[in-house]
C-alpha positions in Angstrom: -12.6 48.7 19.6 -14.4 47.0 22.1 -13.2 43.8 23.5 -16.1 41.4 22.0 -15.1 43.0 18.7 -11.2 41.8 19.0 -12.3 38.6 20.0 -14.6 38.1 17.5 -12.3 39.4 14.3 -9.4 37.0 15.8 -11.9 34.2 15.7 -12.8 35.2 12.3 -9.5 35.4 11.2 -8.3 32.0 12.8 -11.4 30.5 10.7 -10.5 32.1 7.5 -6.6 31.3 7.7 -7.9 27.5 8.5 -9.8 27.7 5.5 -7.3 29.1 3.4 -4.7 26.5 3.9 -4.7 23.8 1.6 -5.8 20.2 2.2 -2.3 18.7 1.3 -0.5 21.2 4.0 -2.5 19.9 6.9 -0.7 17.4 9.2 -0.9 13.7 9.0 -3.8 12.7 11.2 -4.4 9.1 11.9 -6.8 7.4 13.6 -6.5 3.1 14.4 -9.3 1.0 13.1 -9.8 -2.5 12.8 -13.0 -2.4 11.4 -12.5 -4.5 7.9 -15.4 -3.3 6.3 -14.7 0.0 7.2 -11.5 -0.2 5.9 -11.8 -1.8 2.6 -14.9 0.6 1.9 -12.5 3.4 2.3 -10.1 2.2 -0.4 -12.6 0.9 -3.1 -14.0 3.6 -6.0 -17.7 2.4 -4.8 -18.6 3.7 -8.7 -16.8 0.7 -10.2 -16.2 -1.8 -7.7 -18.7 -3.3 -5.3 -17.8 -4.7 -2.1 -19.2 -8.3 -1.3 -21.0 -7.8 2.0 -19.7 -9.5 4.9 -16.5 -10.6 3.0 -14.0 -7.9 4.4 -11.6 -9.3 7.2 -8.7 -8.1 9.3 -5.9 -10.2 10.5 -3.2 -8.0 13.2 -1.9 -9.4 16.4 -1.8 -5.9 17.5 -5.7 -5.3 16.7 -6.5 -1.6 15.7 -3.2 -0.5 16.5 -1.5 -2.2 13.2 -4.4 -0.6 10.8 -5.9 2.9 10.9 -7.4 5.6 8.7 -5.4 8.6 8.1 -6.3 12.2 6.6 -3.9 15.3 5.6 -1.3 12.9 4.0 -0.6 15.0 0.9 2.4 16.5 1.6 4.1 13.6 3.6 2.5 10.7 1.9 1.7 11.5 -1.5 -2.1 11.5 -1.5 -4.6 12.9 1.4 -6.8 9.8 2.7 -6.7 6.7 2.9 -5.9 3.2 5.0 -2.7 2.3 6.5 -1.6 -1.4 7.4 1.1 -1.5 9.5 3.6 -4.5 11.6 3.7 -1.8 14.6 1.7 0.6 15.7 0.0 2.9 13.0 -1.0 5.7 15.2 2.7 6.3 15.9 3.4 6.9 12.3 2.4 10.6 12.8 4.8 11.6 15.0 8.3 12.8 13.6 10.5 12.0 16.7 13.1 14.2 16.5 16.0 14.2 15.8 16.1 12.4 12.8 19.7 12.6 12.2 22.1 10.5 12.4 20.2 7.2 11.5 20.8 4.8 14.7 21.3 1.3 14.1 18.2 -0.3 15.1 17.7 1.9 18.3 14.5 2.1 19.6 14.5 5.8 20.4 15.1 8.8 18.6 13.1 8.5 15.1 12.6 4.3 15.9 10.4 5.0 18.1 7.5 4.1 16.4 8.7 0.8 15.5 7.6 -0.6 18.7 8.8 -4.2 17.7 5.8 -6.3 18.9 8.0 -9.2 19.6 5.0 -11.6 18.6 5.7 -15.2 17.4 5.4 -15.9 13.8 2.2 -15.4 12.4 -0.6 -18.0 13.5 -2.7 -17.0 10.0 -1.8 -18.4 6.5 1.0 -16.2 5.2 2.6 -18.4 3.3 2.0 -16.3 0.1 3.7 -13.2 1.4 6.4 -15.5 2.9 7.0 -16.8 -0.6 7.5 -13.2 -2.0 10.2 -12.5 1.0 11.8 -15.7 0.2 11.5 -16.9 3.8 9.5 -19.4 6.3 8.4 -17.0 8.7 6.4 -13.8 8.9 6.1 -11.6 11.8 3.4 -9.1 13.2 1.5 -9.2 9.7 -1.2 -7.1 9.0 -3.9 -8.7 6.4 -6.8 -7.0 4.7 -8.8 -9.0 2.6 -12.3 -8.9 1.1 -14.5 -10.2 -1.9 -15.5 -7.8 -4.7 -17.5 -7.7 -7.9 -17.2 -5.5 -11.2 -19.7 -4.9 -14.0 -20.5 -7.3 -16.7 -17.9 -7.3 -19.2 -13.9 -6.7 -19.2 -12.3 -4.6 -16.7 -8.9 -2.9 -15.9 -8.2 -2.8 -12.4 -5.6 -0.2 -10.7 -4.4 0.8 -7.2 -2.0 3.2 -5.6 0.0 3.0 -2.8 2.9 3.6 -0.8 5.2 1.3 1.1 7.6 2.8 4.6 10.1 1.2 6.8 12.4 1.8 9.6 14.1 -1.0 8.3 15.5 1.6 5.8 18.6 2.2 5.2 20.6 0.5 7.8 19.4 -2.7 6.9 19.5 -3.3 3.2 20.6 -6.7 2.5 20.6 -7.7 5.7 17.5 -10.6 5.8 15.6 -7.6 7.1 13.4 -7.2 4.2 10.0 -6.4 5.0 7.4 -7.0 2.0 4.3 -5.8 1.1 1.6 -8.1 -1.2 -1.4 -7.4 -3.3 -2.7 -10.5 -4.3 -5.6 -10.3 -6.7 -7.2 -14.0 -7.1 -4.2 -15.5 -5.6 -1.9 -13.3 -7.8 0.6 -10.8 -6.5 -0.1 -7.9 -8.7 1.9 -5.5 -6.1 5.0 -5.0 -8.4 6.9 -2.2 -10.3 7.0 -2.2 -14.2 10.2 -4.4 -13.8 8.4 -6.9 -11.8 10.2 -6.3 -8.8 8.3 -6.9 -5.6 7.8 -4.2 -3.0 10.1 -4.7 -0.3 13.1 -3.0 1.5 15.8 -4.9 -0.5 14.1 -4.4 -3.8 13.1 -0.5 -3.6 16.0 1.7 -2.0 18.9 4.1 -3.3 20.5 1.2 -4.7 17.6 -0.8 -6.3 14.9 0.9 -7.9 16.2 4.4 -6.4 13.8 6.4 -8.8 10.9 5.1 -6.7 12.3 5.5 -3.2 12.7 8.6 -0.9 15.2 8.9 2.0 13.9 10.6 5.3 16.9 10.3 7.5 19.5 12.8 7.4 23.0 11.1 7.5 23.8 7.5 7.5 25.5 5.2 10.1 28.7 3.2 9.4 26.7 0.4 8.5 24.7 2.2 6.4 27.5 3.8 4.6 29.3 0.2 3.9 25.8 -1.2 2.8 25.9 1.7 0.1 29.7 2.0 -0.5 29.6 5.6 0.7 33.0 7.1 1.5 33.3 9.9 4.1 34.0 12.5 1.3 30.7 12.1 -0.4 27.5 13.8 0.3 24.8 11.3 2.2 21.8 10.7 0.0 19.4 13.8 0.2 16.3 13.9 2.9 13.0 14.4 2.1 12.5 16.2 5.7 9.1 14.5 5.7 6.9 15.1 9.1 6.1 11.4 9.7 8.4 8.8 11.3 9.2 6.3 8.6 12.9 6.4 7.8 12.2 5.6 4.2 9.2 5.4 1.8 8.6 4.6 -1.9 7.1 7.4 -4.2 3.4 7.1 -4.8 3.3 3.3 -6.5 0.4 2.4 -9.1 0.0 -1.6 -9.9 0.4 -2.4 -13.7 -3.0 -2.9 -15.1 -4.9 -5.7 -13.9 -7.3 -7.3 -16.6 -10.6 -9.1 -14.9 -13.7 -10.4 -16.6 -16.7 -9.2 -14.3 -18.8 -11.7 -15.4 -22.7 -10.7 -16.7 -25.4 -9.2 -14.8 -27.0 -12.1 -13.6 -23.6 -13.9 -13.0 -21.1 -11.7 -11.9 -17.5 -12.9 -11.0 -16.9 -12.9 -7.9 -12.9 -11.8 -7.3 -10.7 -11.5 -3.8 -8.0 -9.0 -2.9 -5.5 -9.8 0.0 -3.6 -6.9 1.1 -0.5 -8.0 3.2 2.4 -6.7 4.7 5.0 -8.4 6.8 8.0 -8.1 9.0 10.7 -10.5 7.9 13.8 -11.7 10.1 12.4 -10.8 13.3 9.5 -8.9 14.8 11.6 -5.6 15.4 11.4 -2.2 13.6 8.7 -2.2 11.2 7.0 -1.2 8.0 3.5 0.2 6.9 1.8 0.7 3.6 -0.6 3.4 3.1 -3.5 3.0 0.7 -4.7 5.7 -1.1 -8.9 6.1 -0.5 -10.9 5.1 -3.6 -7.9 4.4 -5.8 -9.1 0.8 -5.8 -10.7 1.3 -9.3 -11.8 0.0 -12.4 -12.1 0.9 -16.2 -13.7 -0.8 -19.0 -11.4 -3.3 -20.7 -10.9 -5.0 -24.1 -12.7 -8.0 -24.0 -10.3 -11.2 -24.6 -9.6 -12.5 -28.2 -10.3 -15.9 -28.8 -7.7 -18.3 -29.4 -6.8 -19.2 -32.7 -8.2 -22.7 -32.2 -11.3 -21.4 -30.7 -12.1 -19.4 -33.9 -11.4 -22.4 -36.1 -14.4 -24.3 -34.2 -16.4 -21.4 -34.1 -15.9 -20.6 -38.1 -16.6 -24.5 -38.5 -19.7 -24.5 -36.4 -20.9 -21.6 -38.6 -20.3 -23.6 -41.7 -22.2 -26.6 -40.1 -25.0 -24.4 -39.3 -24.9 -22.7 -42.9 -24.9 -26.2 -44.4 -28.1 -27.7 -42.4 -30.0 -24.5 -43.4 -29.4 -25.0 -47.0 -30.5 -28.4 -46.7 -34.2 -27.7 -44.9 -34.7 -24.4 -47.3 
């Protein structure tokens, strides 16, 4: 066989090998972006939700470092494509920074390297809604995507899929560094679990809502053992051994059904969405949220049933109309 044939066969083998690898098995690839319209469009199901042109804005003191798009997240995140909002450098999340064992308290090395600690002052943008969720005054290093959208005429049910991740896990549970994520639709936070728990470090972990938590470190520090009441003879909480940097993350979360009115074809109802994640306590050790591409979607809902009082007035009106018709026959 000639050298040319050998090279051709080798190249063909590589191509076939790449094609044969499932998309979910490819490593995650993250690209920083501060293009608000592109980020909003990436998560909308454009067949059911319409982005209002020019309405999208992105806020992050780190610019494109705090927001990004990603592909290949199927294995590690739980879905292949989407966007990231982060308190730190979002592009560093794709690195594992071995070794991942043991967990080091507050270390800016090892598997905590992606948590760069921007050391910014508290947010200069209004984050009172996010601060209220966490029960604090100041929010550090926020990353916020906001936009307006329309739905089709009639009633709709809105849903949304995402994953919260943090390097505050697992040492800082209950210590005041309760990084938080909020998804505000028309000003109301709908980013909650089925039991109405908010999405934060303190609300989803091995102690609280453990079925929604995935550990990503092997071994705990002495502080983590104290927080989790683990003695030296008990096995550590199992690690998911994911090839991304956060020390812990949630399972894929789905918002509870959000009932919205789309208005009419001639007068559509305008709605607003505000996705915000913030550092709580200080700017060190960061968190992020992965938002699934095209998952911000709507399905036809059931029109609201008029209140009993409304039904009374409707019925009374029909009686009056009927009596008037009788008079003029």
